[in-house]
C-alpha positions in Angstrom: 53.7 -7.2 -20.7 56.7 -6.7 -18.4 56.8 -7.1 -14.7 59.3 -7.2 -11.9 60.0 -10.8 -10.6 59.8 -11.3 -6.9 60.1 -14.0 -4.3 56.8 -15.9 -4.0 55.4 -14.2 -0.9 51.8 -13.3 -1.3 50.8 -13.0 2.3 47.8 -10.7 2.9 49.5 -7.6 4.2 52.0 -7.6 1.4 49.3 -8.0 -1.2 47.1 -5.3 0.2 50.0 -2.9 0.5 50.8 -3.5 -3.1 47.2 -2.8 -4.2 47.2 0.4 -2.2 50.2 1.5 -4.2 48.9 0.6 -7.6 50.7 -2.7 -7.9 49.4 -6.2 -8.4 50.9 -9.7 -9.0 50.6 -12.1 -11.9 52.3 -15.4 -12.7 54.2 -15.2 -16.0 55.7 -18.4 -17.3 55.8 -19.9 -13.8 57.4 -16.8 -12.3 55.5 -14.4 -10.0 55.9 -10.7 -11.0 54.7 -7.3 -9.8 52.9 -5.1 -12.4 51.9 -1.4 -12.4 50.8 -0.6 -16.0 51.3 2.9 -17.5 48.8 3.8 -18.7 46.3 2.1 -16.5 42.8 1.0 -17.6 39.9 2.0 -15.5 36.1 1.9 -16.0 34.6 5.2 -14.9 31.4 4.4 -13.0 29.6 7.4 -14.3 30.4 6.6 -17.9 29.6 2.9 -17.7 27.9 1.8 -20.9 25.6 -1.2 -21.1 24.8 -2.3 -24.7 21.1 -2.5 -25.5 21.0 -6.3 -25.9 22.7 -6.8 -22.5 20.2 -4.4 -20.9 17.5 -6.7 -22.1 19.3 -9.7 -20.6 19.5 -8.0 -17.3 15.9 -6.8 -17.3 14.7 -10.3 -18.1 16.5 -11.7 -15.1 18.1 -14.4 -17.2 20.7 -14.9 -14.5 20.6 -15.0 -10.7 23.3 -12.7 -9.3 25.1 -13.8 -6.2 27.9 -12.1 -4.3 30.5 -14.3 -2.6 28.3 -17.3 -3.2 31.2 -19.5 -4.3 34.4 -17.5 -4.5 36.6 -20.7 -4.9 34.6 -21.9 -7.9 34.9 -18.5 -9.6 38.7 -18.1 -9.2 39.2 -21.7 -10.3 37.0 -21.2 -13.3 39.0 -18.0 -14.2 42.2 -20.1 -14.1 40.8 -22.7 -16.5 42.7 -21.6 -19.6 45.5 -23.2 -21.5 48.7 -23.0 -19.4 50.3 -20.5 -21.7 47.3 -18.1 -21.4 46.6 -18.2 -17.7 48.4 -16.0 -15.1 46.4 -17.5 -12.2 48.8 -20.1 -10.6 48.2 -22.2 -7.5 49.9 -19.6 -5.4 47.6 -16.9 -6.8 44.5 -19.0 -6.1 45.7 -19.7 -2.5 46.6 -16.0 -1.9 43.3 -14.6 -3.1 41.3 -17.3 -1.3 43.0 -16.1 1.9 42.1 -12.5 1.0 38.5 -13.6 0.5 38.4 -15.3 3.9 39.7 -12.0 5.4 36.9 -10.0 3.6 39.0 -8.2 1.0 38.5 -10.4 -2.2 35.1 -10.9 -3.6 33.2 -12.6 -6.4 30.2 -11.5 -8.3 28.5 -14.5 -9.9 25.8 -15.2 -12.5 23.9 -18.4 -11.9 21.5 -20.2 -14.3 19.4 -23.3 -13.6 21.3 -23.8 -10.3 24.7 -23.8 -12.1 27.5 -21.2 -12.1 27.3 -19.7 -15.5 29.9 -16.9 -15.2 31.4 -14.3 -12.9 34.3 -12.2 -11.9 36.5 -11.6 -8.8 38.6 -8.8 -7.5 39.9 -7.0 -4.4 38.0 -4.2 -2.6 39.9 -1.6 -0.6 38.3 1.6 0.6 36.3 2.9 -2.3 38.3 1.1 -5.0 37.6 -2.3 -6.6 40.5 -4.0 -8.4 39.0 -6.3 -11.0 41.2 -9.4 -11.5 39.5 -11.8 -13.9 36.2 -12.9 -15.3 34.8 -16.0 -17.1 31.7 -17.3 -18.7 30.2 -20.7 -19.5 27.0 -19.2 -20.9 26.6 -16.3 -23.2 26.4 -12.9 -21.4 27.0 -14.4 -18.0 30.2 -12.5 -17.2 28.7 -9.4 -18.7 25.7 -9.6 -16.4 28.1 -10.0 -13.5 30.0 -6.9 -14.5 26.7 -4.9 -14.7 25.9 -6.2 -11.2 29.4 -5.2 -9.9 29.0 -1.6 -11.2 25.5 -1.3 -9.7 26.8 -2.6 -6.4 29.8 -0.2 -6.4 27.6 2.8 -7.2 25.1 1.9 -4.5 27.8 1.6 -1.9 29.8 4.8 -2.7 32.8 3.3 -4.5 34.6 5.6 -6.9 37.3 3.6 -8.7 37.0 0.4 -10.8 40.5 -0.7 -11.9 40.6 -3.2 -14.7 44.4 -3.1 -15.2 44.6 -3.3 -19.0 42.0 -2.5 -21.7 40.6 -5.2 -23.9 38.2 -4.9 -26.9 35.6 -6.6 -24.7 35.9 -4.1 -21.9 36.2 -1.0 -24.1 32.6 -1.7 -25.1 31.6 -0.8 -21.6 33.5 2.5 -21.5 36.9 1.5 -20.2 39.5 4.3 -20.7 43.3 4.5 -20.0 44.9 7.1 -17.8 48.5 7.9 -17.0 49.9 6.1 -13.9 50.2 9.5 -12.1 46.5 10.2 -12.7 45.6 6.7 -11.7 47.5 6.9 -8.4 45.8 10.3 -7.7 42.4 8.6 -8.2 43.5 5.6 -6.1 44.6 7.8 -3.2 41.2 9.5 -3.2 39.3 6.2 -3.4 41.3 4.7 -0.5 40.1 7.5 1.8 36.5 6.3 1.4 34.9 3.9 3.9 32.9 1.6 1.7 31.6 -1.9 2.5 31.4 -4.2 -0.5 29.4 -6.8 1.4 26.8 -4.3 2.8 23.2 -5.2 2.0 
């Protein structure tokens, strides 16, 4: 994983401009860096695969799904990893919390028995959603949140779900890798769409 170090300036306009150009920040060993992977991992919405056991979990309504119910709790939970494994620094938390307050960063949450069981957060621009991180405290909670995210994106006309890098966990859902040039083409098309992630 290689990125370009930069001065810690994560004000909203800079961040949103970066996303619109296929770039995102991460904290690596205490240093903020810009990343633009090649190839780039995306989850095609029309090829989203939900494993049979997870479909049962969703049908049973095992989790209550909320959107932007507690963004702060989600991003802090995503950051709760050993220091050498997390890229979500205090600066990252503050920057994305500000984006959330401005209506660009969102969380999809799975609740159980009144407690936050898992979820994810990311940034929405036009018809693109840039998934940043996910966590779970109960089995299948983050997966249920991912299913809810994809359903929400489809219902509101989104076209691009960016997951940055592939993982074995995400590949089970249909994640593919595309060259940066192809990713940027899809991103430009998605940014032309007028989608509202918060629309009911």
